[in-house]
C-alpha positions in Angstrom: 0.0 0.0 0.0 1.3 3.5 -0.9 2.2 5.5 2.2 0.9 8.9 1.4 2.6 10.6 4.4 6.0 9.6 3.0 5.2 10.9 -0.4 7.9 13.6 -1.1 5.3 16.1 -2.2 3.3 15.7 0.9 6.3 15.9 3.1 7.2 19.2 1.4 3.7 20.4 1.9 3.9 19.7 5.7 6.6 22.3 6.2 6.1 25.6 8.0 6.4 27.6 4.7 3.7 25.7 2.9 1.5 25.2 5.9 1.5 29.0 6.1 0.5 29.2 2.5 -2.3 26.7 3.1 -3.5 28.8 6.0 -3.5 31.9 3.8 -5.4 30.0 1.1 -8.0 28.9 3.7 -8.4 32.5 4.9 -8.9 33.7 1.3 -11.5 30.9 0.7 -13.4 32.0 3.8 -13.3 35.6 2.7 -14.5 34.7 -0.8 -17.3 32.7 0.7 -18.6 35.6 2.8 -18.1 38.1 0.0 -20.1 35.9 -2.3 -23.0 35.8 0.1 -22.8 39.5 0.6 -23.2 40.0 -3.1 -26.0 37.4 -3.2 -27.9 39.2 -0.5 -27.6 42.5 -2.4 -29.1 40.7 -5.4 -31.9 39.4 -3.3 -32.6 42.9 -1.9 -33.0 44.2 -5.5 -35.3 41.3 -6.4 -37.4 42.1 -3.4 -37.4 45.8 -4.3 -38.5 45.1 -7.9 -41.3 42.9 -6.6 -42.5 45.8 -4.4 -42.4 48.2 -7.3 -44.3 45.8 -9.6 -46.9 45.2 -6.9 -47.4 48.9 -5.8 -46.3 51.3 -8.5 -49.4 51.3 -10.6 -51.9 49.9 -8.0 -55.0 51.8 -7.0 -54.1 54.4 -4.4 -55.1 53.8 -0.8 -55.7 56.5 1.9 -52.4 57.8 3.1 -53.2 57.2 6.8 -53.6 53.5 6.0 -49.8 53.4 5.5 -48.2 56.4 7.2 -48.4 56.4 11.0 -46.2 57.6 13.9 -44.2 54.3 13.5 -41.5 53.9 10.9 -42.6 52.7 7.5 -42.0 49.0 7.1 -39.9 47.9 4.0 -42.9 46.0 2.7 -44.9 49.3 2.4 -42.3 51.1 0.3 -43.7 52.3 -3.1 -47.3 51.9 -1.9 -49.4 54.2 -4.0 -51.4 56.5 -1.7 -53.8 59.5 -2.0 -54.7 62.4 0.3 -56.7 65.6 0.2 -55.8 68.6 2.3 -53.8 71.8 2.4 -50.1 72.6 2.3 -49.1 74.2 5.6 -45.2 74.5 5.4 -42.6 74.6 2.8 -40.6 74.7 0.7 -37.9 72.7 2.3 -34.8 72.0 0.1 -32.9 68.7 0.4 -29.5 69.3 -1.0 -27.2 66.9 -2.9 -29.8 65.1 -4.9 -28.8 63.9 -8.3 -31.0 64.0 -11.4 -30.8 64.9 -15.1 -27.0 64.4 -15.0 -26.4 67.0 -12.3 -26.9 67.7 -8.6 -29.7 69.8 -7.3 -32.4 69.8 -4.6 -35.6 67.8 -3.9 -38.3 70.1 -2.6 -40.6 69.2 0.3 -43.8 70.6 1.6 -45.9 69.5 4.5 -49.5 68.6 3.7 -52.2 68.6 6.4 -54.9 66.1 5.3 -58.6 67.1 5.7 -59.3 64.0 7.8 -56.9 65.2 10.6 -54.9 62.0 10.5 -51.5 63.8 10.9 -49.3 66.0 8.7 -47.6 64.3 5.8 -44.3 65.2 4.1 -44.6 65.4 0.4 -41.6 65.4 -2.0 -43.0 67.6 -4.9 -40.0 67.0 -7.2 -36.5 68.2 -8.1 -34.9 71.5 -9.1 -31.4 72.2 -10.4 -28.9 74.2 -8.3 -29.1 78.0 -8.8 -26.5 79.4 -11.3 -25.2 81.7 -8.5 -23.9 78.7 -6.5 -24.8 76.4 -3.8 -25.3 79.2 -1.2 -28.4 80.5 -3.1 -31.5 78.4 -3.0 -33.2 78.2 -6.5 -36.7 79.4 -7.2 -39.4 76.8 -7.4 -43.1 76.9 -8.4 -45.0 77.5 -5.2 -47.3 74.9 -3.7 -51.0 75.6 -4.3 -52.9 77.4 -1.6 -56.2 76.0 -0.4 -57.4 72.5 -1.0 -55.4 70.0 -3.1 -55.6 66.3 -3.8 -52.3 64.4 -4.1 -51.4 61.0 -5.3 -47.9 59.5 -4.8 -45.7 56.7 -3.5 -44.6 56.1 0.1 -41.0 56.0 1.2 -39.4 55.7 4.7 -37.8 58.8 6.0 -34.0 58.9 5.9 -31.5 59.2 8.7 -30.1 62.7 9.3 -26.6 62.9 7.8 -25.6 66.4 8.9 -27.2 69.6 10.3 -29.3 72.1 8.4 -27.1 74.4 6.4 -26.8 78.2 6.7 -29.1 78.7 3.7 -31.8 76.4 5.3 -31.3 73.3 3.1 -31.6 69.9 4.7 -29.1 67.2 4.3 -31.7 64.4 4.0 -35.4 63.7 4.1 -35.3 63.1 7.9 -38.2 63.6 10.2 -35.9 65.3 12.8 -34.8 68.0 10.3 -38.3 68.6 8.9 -39.5 69.0 12.5 -36.6 71.4 13.3 -37.2 73.5 10.2 -41.0 73.7 10.5 -41.9 73.2 14.1 -44.4 70.5 13.0 -44.4 66.8 13.8 -45.3 65.0 10.6 -46.0 61.3 10.4 -43.1 58.9 9.7 -42.3 58.4 6.1 -43.0 60.7 3.1 -44.8 60.7 -0.2 -43.0 61.1 -3.5 -45.5 63.1 -5.5 -47.0 61.6 -8.7 -49.8 64.1 -9.3 -51.7 67.0 -7.8 -55.2 68.1 -8.6 -57.0 71.3 -7.5 -60.7 71.4 -6.7 -61.4 72.8 -10.2 -59.6 69.8 -11.8 -56.6 71.7 -12.9 -53.0 70.7 -12.2 -50.7 73.3 -10.5 -47.1 73.9 -11.6 -44.5 72.0 -9.7 -40.8 71.1 -9.6 -39.6 68.5 -12.1 -41.0 65.1 -11.2 -38.5 62.5 -10.0 -37.6 59.7 -12.4 -39.2 56.3 -12.4 -37.6 53.8 -10.0 -34.6 51.9 -11.0 -35.3 48.2 -11.6 -32.0 46.9 -12.8 -30.7 43.9 -10.8 -27.1 44.9 -11.5 -24.2 42.5 -11.5 -24.5 41.2 -7.9 -25.5 37.7 -8.8 -22.6 37.3 -11.2 -20.2 38.8 -8.6 -21.4 36.2 -6.1 -20.6 33.3 -8.4 -17.3 34.8 -9.2 -16.3 35.0 -5.5 -17.5 31.4 -4.9 -15.6 30.1 -7.9 -12.5 31.9 -6.6 -12.6 29.9 -3.3 -10.4 27.0 -4.4 -7.8 29.1 -6.4 -5.5 29.5 -3.4 -5.4 25.7 -2.8 -4.7 25.1 -6.4 -1.8 27.5 -6.4 -0.4 25.8 -3.3 -0.6 22.4 -5.0 1.1 23.6 -8.1 3.7 25.4 -6.1 4.6 22.4 -4.0 4.8 20.1 -7.0 7.0 22.5 -8.9 9.3 23.0 -6.0 9.7 19.2 -5.5 10.5 18.7 -9.2 13.1 21.5 -9.2 14.7 20.1 -6.0 15.1 16.6 -7.5 15.6 16.9 -11.3 17.0 13.4 -11.4 13.7 11.9 -10.3 11.7 14.1 -12.6 13.5 14.3 -15.9 12.1 16.8 -18.4 9.8 15.3 -21.0 11.2 14.6 -24.4 10.3 17.3 -26.8 8.2 16.0 -29.6 9.2 16.8 -33.1 6.3 18.3 -35.0 5.8 17.4 -38.6 6.4 21.0 -39.7 9.7 21.0 -37.7 10.9 18.0 -39.7 10.0 19.7 -42.9 12.0 22.8 -41.9 15.1 20.5 -41.3 
């Protein structure tokens, strides 16, 4: 029976140098395993997001107070299409650093007070480009209508505050804390991305540029996950080839080079 432990290649493998290389290969494999799952979970999150968009984006709107409450908006309620009638009581609030149309500008918020008294609602009425005078000057936007208005839009959870309100009054994010600080009001959790507004006479008031449709690309995350997983054995293969090569170079008498085969076209050249 062949004694595998006494095999020269295995004896060379069981040296400190190559055991260290094996340990490094194992660590790389573990890292690739977890990185693969990280990318796979990102893929799953986008699949879940797309399912929510498909289920909610064009659905019949439901009353806004069926979704927005004093509790944070659950992820399953994102993109729910809602409707409300009421009056704007505060705004505009500018949220800086929002990209659209190939540049950076502001999303513009107003606070709507619904007629049913269910609680104030933050409404994102759209996007406006940065003023030509610079970031210190807030751009002009079409004013929100006075009096009654009916709105339809999509629900989103509010964002975490990233920094303080700037000197020009712009907010760093659509956060409930900063809206409350800027207006003195206490709106419900979450906000509504405006789809449409209708006045009592059926007309549509002017507004900032509507935000674009939601992104539904799955991206390369699933491919990246498989790439990380397929990379897991590479370190071990490199160690195996390295040990074998080192053994052959250390004992050339045991491992003579293979005879070079003469190809037909080489004979013709002679």
